[in-house]
N, C-alpha and C positions, 0 to 999 in steps of 0.2 A: 452417544454417537452424535456428531455434529450434522446439521442439515446438509452441509456441502457434501460430506461423506456419503450420506444416504442418497442424495440426488445423483451422485457420481455412480453409485451402485445401480440405481434405476436406469440411468443412462447405459451402463454396460449391459444390463438385461435387455434393453431395447435394441441395442446393437447385435447382441447374440441372437435374438429372436428374428432379426433381419426384416421381417414383414409384419407390421402391426396394422391390421385391417379395421378393427372395430374396438369398442370400449372394453369388451371381455379380454381381448389380447393385451390391452394396456393394463388391466387389473392384474392379469397373470404375471406380467413383467414386475409390477410393483410387489406383488406377494413373493416373488422369488428373490427380490433384493434382500440384503442383510441375512443371507442363509435361510430365508423363509421365516424369519422371526418378526414378520410384519402382519398386522391385521388390518385388512383392507375393508372399509365400509363404503360400498357404492351408495352415494346419496340419492335419496328419493326426493320427489317434489315436496313432500310433506315435511322434509327435514329443514326447509327453508321458511323464513318468516318475513313479513313486511312490517318493518319497525316504523313507527310514527314518531316524529320529533316533538317531544313534550317540553322542550326548553322554552323559556320566556324570552322572546326577542327584546322586550322592554328592559328586562334585567341585564341582558348582555350588552345593550347599547349604552345604558346608563352607568355601567360599572367603570370605575376608574381603575388604572393599572390592570387592565385586562390580561389574563393569563392565557397564553396560547399552548396548545398541545406540545409543540416542539420544545417549549421551555420546562416542561414538567418532568421531574426526575422521580418523584414518589406520589402515589395516590393512596389515601386511606378512606375506606368506606365504613361507615358505622351503622349498626343495626338500629332500626327505628328512626333514622335520621335521613332526611332527603337532600342533604348537602354533601358535597365532596370536600375533603381536606387534602390539600396539595402542597408539595414542596417544589421550589424552583431551583434549590441548591441542596445538596446531600446533608449538609449540616445546618441548613436553614430552618426556620420555624414553619409550622404547618399553618396554611391559610384556609379559611373556610370559604367555600364558593357555593352560593345559592343560585341555581339556574332554572329550576323547574317552574312551571306555571303554578300560580296560586291555587288554583282549583285542585290540583293533585296534592299539594302540601296539606290543604284543609281536609280533603277527604282521606288522607293517609294511604293513598293508593295510586298506582299507575297502571292503566289498562294493559292487559296482556297483548303482545303483538299478534297480528293476524297471520294464521298458518297458510301457506300457499296451498291451493287445492288443484291447480292445473298448471301444466308446464307452459313456459313462455312461447316456445315454438318458433319456427322459421317460416318464411313465406313459401307457398307452393312452387313458385317459379325457382326459388333458390334450391329447394329440395330436388326438383327435377334436374337442375343443372348439375348438382353434386352426384345424383345417381347416374345420369348420362356419362359423366366423366369417369366415375368409378366402375361402371360395368365393363369398360375396356381394360381395366387395370387389375381388379380383384376377382377372386373366384365367386361363382354365383352363390355358394352356400354361406358367404360372408355378407351378402347384401341385406338380409333382413333387418339388421341394426339400422341401416340407412333408410330402408323403406319404411320402417316404423317410427321414424322421427316425427314428432308432433308438428303440425302446421298451424299457422295463424297468420293470415294475410294482413293483419293489423300491426304485426311486430315490426319494429324498426331494426335496420341493420346496424348493430352496435359497432362494427368494424369501422364504418365510415362516420360515426357520429362524433368521435373524439379525435381531435388533432393531436399528434404526438408532441408538438411544441407546447400544448397546454398542460402537459404532465410534468413540467419542470419543477413546479412548486411543491 
């Protein structure tokens, strides 16, 4: 099944449900798509990781004929080798790319990413604004999802941080 077809089925379920108040309603709609042949895994905070960039900026800057992701058509990863082998044309030759910091190559290891332990949260003011708006619109028994949202007054509003014009590339 194509992704477009599945998304269409989810959209149909959302329309047939008419009112989706919280995340559990959304999960129900997804599970009912494709005649219920869908496994939904609600992601937990611990399912996400903070990855650290271990690439060598020096190697990237000094490389001639730098290869960009948009040009790659094939990637080969070899066991016990810290380089990538890439093709920029389907019938072209594999090119070896060394991009990791030397300390990781010498130690033959890359540190594991850090598992998230706490949710990012939203500001208390934003949570209050959401709840005050929703109390007029949704039933009281559906508010606990919104009332239990994690708060963090240090979190940045991601909606306003990125300008849409910056996403063209």
